[in-house]
C-alpha positions as CSV (number, residue, x, y, z in Angstrom):
1,M,12.6,8.0,-7.1
2,T,10.0,7.6,-4.3
3,I,6.3,7.4,-5.0
4,S,4.6,10.4,-3.9
5,I,0.9,10.2,-5.0
6,G,-1.4,7.4,-5.1
7,I,-4.5,7.7,-7.7
8,I,-7.6,5.7,-6.7
9,G,-9.9,5.3,-10.0
10,G,-11.7,3.0,-12.2
11,S,-10.5,0.6,-15.1
12,G,-10.5,3.6,-17.6
13,L,-7.0,4.9,-16.0
14,Y,-5.5,1.5,-17.0
15,D,-4.8,3.0,-20.5
16,M,-3.3,6.5,-19.1
17,S,-0.9,7.5,-22.2
18,E,0.7,10.1,-19.9
19,L,2.0,7.5,-17.7
20,T,5.5,6.5,-18.5
21,E,7.9,4.2,-17.3
22,R,5.1,1.8,-16.2
23,E,5.6,-1.3,-14.3
24,E,3.3,-3.6,-12.2
25,R,4.0,-4.6,-8.5
26,R,2.2,-7.4,-6.6
27,V,1.8,-6.1,-2.8
28,D,1.0,-8.6,0.3
29,T,-1.0,-6.7,3.1
30,P,-2.3,-7.9,6.5
31,F,-5.8,-8.1,4.6
32,G,-4.6,-10.1,1.9
33,E,-3.6,-9.7,-1.8
34,P,-5.5,-7.0,-3.6
35,S,-7.5,-8.0,-6.5
36,A,-4.9,-6.5,-9.3
37,P,-1.3,-5.7,-9.1
38,Y,-0.3,-1.7,-8.5
39,V,0.5,0.1,-11.3
40,I,3.6,2.2,-10.9
41,G,4.9,4.9,-13.1
42,T,6.0,8.6,-13.9
43,L,3.3,11.2,-14.4
44,R,4.0,14.8,-14.8
45,G,7.6,14.3,-13.5
46,R,6.3,12.5,-10.2
47,R,6.4,9.0,-9.5
48,V,2.6,7.7,-8.8
49,A,0.9,4.3,-8.0
50,F,-2.3,3.4,-9.5
């Protein structure tokens, strides 16, 4: 399933119980590595990245 929504938020979102099928992914960008891995999961039937 394609990721359709990106969530921008603070540390309080790391423990979203509604987010299922969680996985972490490290991403390389032209600007360097982000400070933390992306958290990918399913929220209300949609794939999201935080």
